[in-house]
C-alpha positions as CSV (number, residue, x, y, z in Angstrom):
1,M,41.5,-103.1,-52.3
2,K,42.5,-100.7,-55.0
3,K,38.9,-100.0,-55.8
4,F,38.2,-99.3,-52.1
5,L,41.2,-96.9,-52.0
6,A,40.1,-95.2,-55.1
7,L,36.6,-94.7,-53.7
8,T,38.0,-93.4,-50.4
9,V,40.3,-90.9,-52.2
10,G,37.4,-89.9,-54.4
11,A,35.1,-89.3,-51.5
12,L,37.7,-87.3,-49.7
13,F,38.3,-85.2,-52.8
14,V,34.6,-84.5,-53.1
15,L,34.4,-83.6,-49.4
16,F,37.4,-81.3,-49.8
17,V,35.7,-79.5,-52.7
18,V,32.5,-79.1,-50.8
19,V,34.2,-77.8,-47.7
20,Y,36.3,-75.4,-49.8
21,F,33.4,-73.9,-51.6
22,W,31.3,-73.7,-48.4
23,R,34.1,-71.8,-46.7
24,V,34.6,-69.4,-49.6
25,Y,31.0,-68.6,-50.0
26,S,30.2,-68.4,-46.3
27,L,32.9,-65.9,-45.7
28,P,31.9,-62.2,-45.9
29,Q,32.2,-61.2,-49.6
30,K,34.1,-58.0,-50.4
31,Y,31.9,-55.2,-51.7
32,T,33.0,-53.8,-55.1
33,G,30.9,-50.6,-55.3
34,P,31.8,-47.1,-54.4
35,V,33.3,-46.5,-50.9
36,E,31.2,-44.3,-48.6
37,K,32.4,-42.5,-45.5
38,I,30.7,-42.8,-42.1
39,T,31.5,-41.2,-38.8
40,V,30.6,-43.3,-35.8
41,G,30.6,-42.2,-32.2
42,T,31.8,-44.9,-29.8
43,I,32.1,-45.6,-26.1
44,A,34.9,-48.0,-25.4
45,E,33.9,-51.7,-24.8
46,Y,30.2,-50.8,-25.3
47,S,31.1,-50.4,-29.0
48,T,33.1,-53.7,-29.1
49,L,31.4,-54.9,-32.3
50,V,32.3,-51.7,-34.0
51,A,35.9,-52.1,-32.9
52,L,36.0,-55.8,-34.1
53,A,34.5,-54.8,-37.5
54,Q,37.1,-52.2,-37.9
55,E,40.0,-54.4,-36.8
56,R,38.9,-57.3,-39.0
57,G,38.4,-55.2,-42.1
58,Y,34.6,-55.9,-42.3
59,F,33.8,-52.2,-42.9
60,A,36.2,-52.1,-45.7
61,N,34.8,-55.4,-47.1
62,N,31.4,-53.7,-47.2
63,G,32.5,-50.5,-48.9
64,L,32.7,-48.3,-45.9
65,Q,35.4,-46.0,-44.6
66,V,34.5,-45.6,-41.0
67,T,36.0,-42.9,-38.8
68,T,35.4,-43.5,-35.1
69,V,35.1,-40.7,-32.5
70,E,35.5,-41.9,-28.9
71,H,33.2,-40.4,-26.2
72,A,33.2,-40.7,-22.4
73,S,29.5,-41.4,-22.2
74,G,26.4,-41.5,-24.3
75,G,25.2,-38.0,-23.8
76,P,28.0,-36.2,-25.7
77,A,27.9,-38.9,-28.4
78,F,24.1,-38.3,-28.9
79,S,24.7,-34.5,-29.0
80,D,27.2,-35.1,-31.9
81,L,24.5,-37.1,-33.7
82,L,21.9,-34.4,-33.4
83,A,24.5,-31.7,-34.4
84,G,25.4,-33.6,-37.6
85,K,28.9,-34.5,-36.4
86,A,28.2,-38.2,-36.6
87,D,26.2,-40.5,-38.7
88,V,25.8,-43.2,-36.1
89,V,26.5,-43.3,-32.4
90,T,26.4,-45.9,-29.6
91,A,24.7,-44.9,-26.4
92,A,22.7,-46.5,-23.7
93,D,19.0,-46.9,-24.3
94,F,18.1,-44.3,-21.6
95,V,20.0,-41.6,-23.6
96,G,17.8,-42.3,-26.5
97,V,14.7,-42.1,-24.2
98,L,15.7,-38.7,-22.9
99,N,16.3,-37.3,-26.4
100,S,13.1,-38.8,-27.7
101,F,11.2,-36.3,-25.6
102,K,12.9,-33.5,-27.5
103,T,13.3,-34.7,-31.1
104,E,12.2,-37.3,-33.6
105,N,15.3,-36.7,-35.7
106,F,17.0,-40.1,-35.1
107,K,16.5,-43.8,-35.7
108,I,17.6,-46.9,-33.9
109,I,19.1,-49.3,-36.5
110,A,20.0,-52.2,-34.1
111,S,21.2,-53.0,-30.6
112,I,24.8,-54.2,-30.4
113,A,25.1,-55.2,-26.7
114,K,23.1,-56.2,-23.7
115,V,24.8,-55.4,-20.4
116,T,24.2,-56.8,-16.9
117,D,25.7,-55.0,-13.9
118,G,27.3,-52.4,-16.2
119,F,26.2,-49.8,-13.6
120,E,27.1,-50.2,-9.9
121,L,26.8,-48.1,-6.8
122,V,30.2,-47.8,-5.2
123,A,30.3,-46.3,-1.6
124,R,33.1,-45.6,0.8
125,K,32.9,-47.6,4.0
126,D,34.8,-44.9,5.9
127,K,31.9,-42.5,5.3
128,G,29.8,-44.6,7.7
129,I,28.1,-46.6,4.9
130,A,27.5,-50.3,5.4
131,V,24.0,-50.9,4.1
132,P,21.9,-48.9,1.5
133,S,19.9,-47.1,4.2
134,D,23.1,-45.5,5.3
135,L,23.1,-43.5,2.1
136,R,20.5,-41.1,3.6
137,G,22.1,-37.7,4.1
138,K,25.1,-38.6,1.9
139,R,26.5,-37.1,-1.3
140,I,26.1,-39.4,-4.3
141,G,27.8,-38.6,-7.6
142,I,26.3,-39.5,-11.0
143,T,26.5,-38.3,-14.5
144,K,23.2,-36.8,-15.4
145,K,21.6,-37.4,-18.9
146,T,23.1,-40.9,-18.9
147,S,21.7,-44.2,-17.7
148,G,23.2,-43.5,-14.3
149,E,20.4,-41.2,-13.6
150,F,17.8,-43.9,-14.3
151,W,19.6,-46.7,-12.5
152,L,20.1,-44.5,-9.4
153,G,16.4,-43.9,-9.4
154,T,15.6,-47.6,-9.6
155,F,18.2,-48.3,-6.9
156,F,16.3,-45.9,-4.6
157,V,13.0,-47.8,-5.3
158,Y,14.5,-51.2,-4.6
159,N,16.1,-49.9,-1.3
160,N,13.3,-47.8,0.0
161,L,15.2,-44.5,-0.4
162,L,13.9,-41.1,-1.7
163,A,15.8,-38.6,-3.8
164,K,15.2,-36.0,-1.2
165,D,17.2,-38.1,1.3
166,I,20.5,-37.6,-0.5
167,T,22.4,-34.9,-2.3
168,I,23.1,-35.6,-5.9
169,V,26.4,-34.3,-7.4
170,D,26.4,-34.2,-11.2
171,L,29.9,-34.9,-12.6
172,P,31.4,-36.3,-15.8
173,P,32.5,-40.0,-15.6
174,D,36.2,-39.3,-15.1
175,A,35.5,-36.7,-12.4
176,L,33.3,-39.2,-10.5
177,E,36.4,-41.4,-10.0
178,K,38.4,-38.5,-8.6
179,A,35.6,-37.3,-6.4
180,I,35.0,-40.6,-4.6
181,V,38.7,-41.4,-4.4
182,H,39.4,-38.0,-2.8
183,G,36.4,-38.3,-0.5
184,D,34.5,-35.3,-2.1
185,V,31.5,-37.6,-2.4
186,D,30.4,-40.5,-0.3
187,A,29.3,-42.8,-3.1
188,V,28.9,-42.8,-6.9
189,L,26.7,-44.7,-9.3
190,T,28.8,-45.2,-12.5
191,F,29.8,-47.7,-15.2
192,E,32.9,-49.5,-16.4
193,P,35.8,-48.8,-16.6
194,H,35.2,-46.4,-13.7
195,I,33.9,-49.1,-11.3
196,F,37.0,-51.1,-11.9
197,N,39.3,-48.1,-11.4
198,I,37.6,-47.0,-8.2
199,Q,37.7,-50.4,-6.7
200,N,41.4,-50.8,-7.5
201,V,42.2,-47.5,-5.6
202,L,39.9,-47.9,-2.6
203,G,40.4,-51.6,-2.2
204,D,38.6,-52.9,1.0
205,N,37.2,-49.4,1.6
206,A,34.9,-49.8,-1.4
207,L,31.4,-51.2,-0.9
208,M,29.5,-52.1,-4.0
209,W,25.9,-52.8,-5.0
210,S,24.4,-53.6,-8.3
211,G,22.9,-50.6,-9.9
212,Q,20.7,-52.6,-12.3
213,N,19.2,-55.1,-9.8
214,G,19.3,-57.9,-12.4
215,R,17.8,-55.8,-15.2
216,S,19.5,-55.6,-18.6
217,M,20.8,-52.4,-20.2
218,Y,20.8,-52.2,-24.0
219,V,23.3,-50.4,-26.2
220,P,21.5,-49.3,-29.4
221,L,23.0,-47.8,-32.5
222,F,21.4,-44.4,-33.1
223,A,21.5,-43.1,-36.7
224,T,20.5,-39.8,-38.3
225,I,17.2,-39.7,-40.1
226,N,19.1,-38.9,-43.3
227,L,21.2,-42.1,-43.1
228,A,18.3,-44.4,-42.3
229,Q,15.8,-43.0,-44.8
230,N,18.0,-41.8,-47.7
231,H,20.9,-44.3,-47.6
232,P,19.3,-47.7,-46.8
233,A,22.0,-49.6,-48.7
234,T,24.7,-48.0,-46.6
235,V,22.9,-48.9,-43.4
236,E,22.6,-52.5,-44.7
237,R,26.4,-52.7,-45.4
238,F,27.1,-51.2,-42.0
239,I,24.9,-53.7,-40.2
240,Q,26.4,-56.5,-42.3
241,A,29.9,-55.6,-41.1
242,L,28.7,-55.8,-37.5
243,V,27.0,-59.1,-38.0
244,D,30.2,-60.4,-39.5
245,A,32.0,-59.1,-36.4
246,E,29.5,-60.9,-34.2
247,E,29.9,-64.2,-36.1
248,F,33.7,-63.9,-35.8
249,A,33.5,-63.3,-32.0
250,T,31.1,-66.3,-31.6
251,N,33.3,-68.7,-33.6
252,N,36.7,-67.4,-32.4
253,K,36.2,-66.4,-28.8
254,T,39.8,-66.5,-27.7
255,E,41.1,-64.6,-30.7
256,A,38.3,-62.1,-30.4
257,L,39.0,-61.4,-26.8
258,N,42.7,-60.9,-27.5
259,L,41.8,-58.5,-30.3
260,I,39.5,-56.5,-28.1
261,A,42.2,-56.3,-25.4
262,R,44.8,-55.1,-27.9
263,H,42.4,-52.6,-29.5
264,F,41.4,-51.0,-26.2
265,N,44.8,-51.6,-24.5
266,Y,43.1,-53.5,-21.7
267,D,45.0,-55.8,-19.3
268,D,43.9,-59.3,-18.4
269,A,42.5,-58.3,-15.0
270,Y,40.1,-55.7,-16.6
271,M,39.0,-58.1,-19.3
272,R,38.2,-60.8,-16.7
273,A,36.2,-58.2,-14.7
274,I,34.1,-56.8,-17.6
275,M,33.6,-59.4,-20.3
276,P,31.1,-61.5,-18.3
277,K,28.8,-58.4,-18.0
278,F,28.4,-58.1,-21.8
279,K,26.6,-60.0,-24.4
280,F,27.5,-58.7,-27.9
281,T,24.8,-59.3,-30.5
282,V,23.2,-57.4,-33.3
283,S,19.5,-57.5,-32.6
284,F,16.1,-55.9,-32.0
285,D,14.6,-57.3,-28.8
286,Q,11.1,-56.8,-27.6
287,A,12.6,-56.5,-24.2
288,M,14.6,-53.4,-25.3
289,L,11.4,-51.8,-26.5
290,I,9.6,-52.5,-23.1
291,S,12.7,-51.3,-21.2
292,M,12.7,-48.0,-23.1
293,E,9.0,-47.5,-22.3
294,D,9.6,-48.2,-18.6
295,Q,12.5,-45.6,-18.6
296,A,10.2,-43.0,-20.3
297,Q,7.6,-43.6,-17.7
298,W,10.2,-43.1,-15.0
299,A,11.5,-39.9,-16.6
300,M,8.1,-38.4,-16.7
301,Q,7.3,-39.3,-13.1
302,N,10.6,-37.7,-12.0
303,K,10.1,-34.5,-14.0
304,L,13.0,-35.0,-16.4
305,T,10.6,-33.9,-19.1
306,D,7.4,-31.9,-19.3
307,K,5.9,-34.4,-21.7
308,T,3.0,-36.6,-20.5
309,A,2.9,-39.3,-23.1
310,I,5.4,-42.2,-23.8
311,P,6.9,-41.8,-27.3
312,K,6.1,-44.6,-29.7
313,Y,9.6,-46.3,-29.7
314,R,8.6,-48.8,-32.3
315,D,8.4,-45.9,-34.8
316,Y,12.0,-44.9,-33.9
317,M,13.2,-48.4,-34.9
318,Y,14.5,-48.9,-38.5
319,I,14.4,-52.7,-38.8
320,D,14.7,-53.1,-42.6
321,A,18.5,-53.6,-42.7
322,L,18.7,-56.2,-39.9
323,K,15.5,-57.9,-41.0
324,K,17.2,-58.5,-44.4
325,I,20.6,-59.6,-43.1
326,K,19.7,-61.4,-39.9
327,P,15.9,-61.9,-39.8
328,D,15.9,-64.2,-36.8
329,A,17.4,-61.3,-34.7
330,V,14.4,-59.1,-35.1
331,L,12.2,-60.1,-32.2
332,L,9.7,-57.2,-32.1
333,R,6.0,-57.9,-31.9
């Protein structure tokens, strides 16, 4: 009996040692080299992994001092990138597509979110709108140079509408909310949190349709050429911090959601409304590459550029960092 107890205690001790060292060495290891400063342009929950990495100290663990600058949409964020005011920005894939027709001075270093129904068309019933065909002759608000422009175009295709059938009103995201609430426009195609806010105000007077029609929108990380080409180790540490944040969110879902809510000051109702729309993962999907090519084709057909050839988006993608840190997440062919 004593021998059995001794063996049991010994086995438990060995198990404890194995688990202890596994936990120690599987946790993100603190970087001990020089600290580097990075400015990152963010867009609320679309940059959730950036927020988690900052809150959990993963950037600091990887030798990075990250300053975030919040933007209302991807267009202004990308402008900061090209102006040298940011090293990395989050923006929808379509924002990168539009800019690719004008410059090659950026790289995509990963995607950090895939969004379903992030864009929706919200209409006022009291404007005589009950079905999509009722939008003919109406005023529809969008924010140009964002994904809203592309998703409105695809909404027209799915619903047999033509751009000439409606009047487009170009407004910033916050102004779109006010315009539809005050009745200055009949409908808007916009993204969260504006969808949620409009629905709360209009209540039963709001009629909503998916703007994405089941298609996914990707949220890439766009970096300067200088960062990607001249500071590869910095990009690796930045990506590592985001992968650490993703792993934390995967293994600690409740704690991660609570942390996200506190970081953005979101209430439970909003969290319940938006979180099912998002999949937060650091990746390079072939589907994102195909989606960007489709968007480029649409932009050319709709005269948003005078270019006649689709840019080679594979050449814009800097995969070295993610391939080293999380190789199974690089799914490009």
